[in-house]
C-alpha positions as CSV (number, residue, x, y, z in Angstrom):
1,M,2.6,-11.0,4.5
2,V,-0.8,-12.1,3.6
3,L,-0.6,-15.1,5.9
4,F,0.7,-13.2,8.7
5,A,-1.3,-10.0,8.4
6,H,-4.5,-12.4,8.2
7,Y,-3.3,-13.9,11.5
8,L,-2.6,-10.9,13.6
9,Q,-6.2,-9.7,12.2
10,K,-7.6,-12.6,13.5
11,N,-6.5,-12.7,17.2
12,Y,-5.7,-9.0,17.6
13,G,-7.6,-6.8,15.5
14,H,-7.7,-5.5,12.3
15,G,-5.5,-2.3,13.0
16,I,-2.5,-4.8,14.1
17,G,-2.6,-6.2,10.9
18,G,-2.5,-3.1,9.1
19,R,0.5,-1.8,11.3
20,L,2.5,-5.0,9.9
21,I,1.6,-4.4,6.3
22,G,2.9,-0.9,7.0
23,L,6.1,-1.8,7.9
24,P,9.1,-2.2,5.5
25,I,9.2,-5.9,6.0
26,T,9.1,-6.4,2.0
27,T,10.8,-3.0,0.5
28,G,14.0,-3.4,2.6
29,P,14.9,-6.8,1.7
30,F,13.9,-5.9,-2.0
31,I,16.3,-2.7,-2.0
32,L,19.3,-5.1,-0.4
33,I,18.6,-7.5,-3.1
34,I,18.6,-4.8,-6.2
35,C,21.8,-3.0,-4.0
36,I,23.7,-6.8,-4.3
37,Q,22.7,-7.0,-7.9
38,E,23.0,-3.7,-9.1
39,G,25.2,-1.7,-7.0
40,R,24.8,1.3,-4.2
41,S,23.8,3.7,-6.7
42,F,21.1,1.9,-8.5
43,A,19.6,1.0,-5.2
44,A,19.9,4.6,-4.2
45,H,17.2,5.2,-7.4
46,V,15.5,2.5,-6.6
47,A,14.9,3.7,-2.8
48,H,13.4,7.2,-4.1
49,G,11.2,5.3,-6.3
50,V,9.9,3.3,-3.3
51,L,9.5,6.8,-1.5
52,L,7.0,8.1,-4.6
53,G,5.2,4.9,-4.4
54,Q,4.6,5.5,-0.6
55,I,2.8,8.7,-2.0
56,A,0.6,6.5,-4.1
57,L,-0.1,4.0,-1.0
58,S,-1.2,6.9,1.1
59,M,-3.9,7.8,-1.4
60,Y,-4.9,4.6,-1.8
61,C,-5.5,4.1,1.9
62,W,-7.4,7.4,2.2
63,V,-9.4,7.6,-0.3
64,Y,-10.5,3.8,-0.1
65,A,-11.3,4.2,3.5
66,M,-13.3,7.2,2.6
67,A,-15.2,5.5,-0.3
68,S,-15.7,2.0,1.6
69,A,-17.9,4.3,4.2
70,K,-20.6,4.9,1.2
71,F,-19.7,2.0,-1.6
72,N,-19.3,-2.0,-1.3
73,W,-15.9,-3.2,-1.7
74,W,-15.6,-3.2,-5.5
75,I,-17.1,0.2,-6.0
76,S,-14.4,1.2,-3.5
77,L,-11.6,-0.9,-4.9
78,I,-12.2,0.9,-8.3
79,I,-12.1,4.3,-6.9
80,G,-9.0,3.5,-5.1
81,T,-7.3,2.1,-7.9
82,A,-7.9,5.0,-10.1
83,T,-6.6,7.3,-7.5
84,C,-3.6,5.3,-6.9
85,L,-2.8,4.8,-10.6
86,T,-3.5,8.3,-11.3
87,T,-1.1,9.8,-8.4
88,G,1.8,7.3,-9.7
89,F,1.5,8.7,-13.0
90,I,1.5,12.2,-12.0
91,T,4.4,11.9,-9.7
92,T,6.3,9.5,-12.3
93,Q,6.1,12.1,-14.8
94,Y,8.6,14.9,-13.0
95,R,11.8,14.9,-11.5
96,I,11.4,15.4,-8.1
97,T,14.4,15.3,-5.6
98,T,14.4,12.7,-2.5
99,L,13.7,15.7,-0.3
100,Q,10.8,17.2,-2.2
101,T,9.4,13.6,-2.1
102,I,9.9,13.4,1.7
103,L,8.0,16.6,2.4
104,L,5.5,15.8,-0.3
105,L,4.8,12.2,1.1
106,L,4.7,13.6,4.6
107,G,2.1,16.3,3.8
108,V,-0.2,13.8,2.2
109,W,0.2,11.5,5.6
110,I,-0.5,14.3,7.6
111,V,-3.5,15.5,5.7
112,A,-4.9,12.0,5.5
113,M,-4.4,11.2,9.3
114,R,-6.0,14.4,10.2
115,W,-9.1,13.9,7.9
116,W,-9.4,10.5,8.3
117,P,-13.0,9.0,7.9
118,P,-14.5,8.2,11.0
119,A,-15.9,4.7,11.4
120,I,-19.9,4.0,11.1
121,S,-20.0,0.9,12.9
122,L,-17.8,-1.8,14.3
123,P,-16.1,-4.3,12.6
124,E,-18.6,-7.4,11.5
125,K,-17.4,-10.5,13.8
126,V,-17.7,-13.3,11.5
127,T,-15.5,-16.2,11.0
128,P,-14.0,-16.5,7.5
129,P,-14.5,-19.8,5.6
130,S,-11.5,-22.1,5.2
131,W,-10.9,-21.6,1.5
132,E,-10.5,-17.6,2.0
133,L,-7.1,-17.3,3.3
134,P,-5.7,-19.5,0.3
135,A,-7.7,-17.1,-2.3
136,R,-6.3,-14.0,-0.6
137,I,-2.7,-15.5,-1.3
138,L,-3.6,-16.8,-5.0
139,V,-5.0,-13.3,-5.8
140,T,-2.1,-11.5,-4.1
141,V,0.3,-13.5,-6.3
142,T,-2.1,-13.0,-9.4
143,V,-2.1,-9.3,-9.4
144,L,1.6,-9.2,-8.8
145,F,2.5,-11.3,-11.6
146,G,0.0,-9.6,-13.8
147,L,1.2,-6.2,-13.0
148,S,4.9,-7.2,-13.5
149,T,4.4,-9.0,-16.7
150,L,2.0,-6.1,-18.5
151,A,3.7,-3.1,-17.3
152,P,7.1,-3.5,-19.6
153,H,4.4,-3.3,-22.6
154,L,3.0,-0.1,-21.4
155,G,5.8,2.3,-21.8
156,A,7.8,4.1,-19.2
157,S,5.4,6.5,-17.5
158,V,2.7,4.0,-17.4
159,S,4.4,1.3,-16.3
160,G,6.1,3.6,-13.2
161,A,2.3,4.3,-12.0
162,F,1.9,0.3,-12.1
163,S,5.0,-0.1,-9.9
164,T,3.5,2.2,-7.3
165,Y,0.3,0.1,-7.0
166,P,0.0,-1.5,-3.4
167,V,-0.7,-5.0,-4.2
168,I,-0.8,-6.6,-0.8
169,A,-2.8,-3.6,0.6
170,S,-5.6,-3.5,-2.0
171,V,-6.0,-7.2,-1.5
172,I,-6.5,-7.3,2.0
173,S,-8.6,-3.9,2.3
174,A,-11.1,-5.6,-0.4
175,F,-11.2,-8.6,1.3
176,N,-11.7,-7.2,4.9
177,H,-14.4,-4.7,3.4
178,R,-16.3,-7.5,1.8
179,R,-16.1,-9.9,4.8
180,Y,-16.1,-8.0,8.0
181,G,-17.7,-4.5,6.5
182,P,-16.2,-1.1,6.3
183,A,-15.0,-0.6,9.8
184,A,-12.5,-3.6,9.3
185,T,-11.3,-2.0,6.0
186,M,-10.8,1.2,8.0
187,A,-8.9,0.0,10.8
188,T,-6.7,-2.0,8.6
189,L,-5.7,1.1,6.3
190,R,-5.3,3.4,9.5
191,G,-3.2,0.5,11.1
192,L,-1.0,0.5,7.8
193,M,-0.9,4.3,7.9
194,E,0.4,4.7,11.5
195,T,3.2,2.6,10.7
196,L,4.1,4.5,7.5
197,P,6.2,6.8,9.1
198,V,8.6,3.8,10.3
199,T,8.8,3.2,6.3
200,I,9.2,6.7,5.0
201,A,12.4,7.2,7.6
202,F,13.9,3.5,7.0
203,I,13.8,4.4,3.1
204,T,14.9,7.9,3.5
205,I,17.9,6.6,5.3
206,L,18.7,4.1,2.6
207,A,18.0,6.8,-0.1
208,Y,20.7,8.9,1.3
209,A,23.4,6.5,2.8
210,L,23.7,4.5,-0.6
């Protein structure tokens, strides 16, 4: 995913790469594997959890985009991560039905798109060094492995919050911010948000069909 997003951003613009990340390319196969291994009922609960995770993802994208207009990449990453994990923690504290989750998710999405921060400049045209793409992939794998290893030792609520963390989106947004500037990050995250309704519809169908 990181490789494809990097290729699309390089050749067709940052927004296109973001749209790829927003599609259910990873969540679809993930739920399929869970369904095969654990059964339809368990997969339906996982689909519901994925919908909850999209709320945290939306909050991360929106807050990071706003922060990137004023701060550098690592401060924006801290602010976005804190918002994402806080959202994930809150949503995992309550029993929220699938319908309530969908309505809440759509509400967050509409507000974020309505008040999306305007880009203050154009993305910088910079040729990244050859080591950057392998570094993006390595960081993504490291973060994913670290979260999956750490989560079981933190309790159900905290691990539930960690499970909502958007690993790929966070790595790409931080690298784009550092390399190309805040405008590139805003374009990438907005592209992700633009295709998010496709993922919402897809996961909703699975949640009810299973």
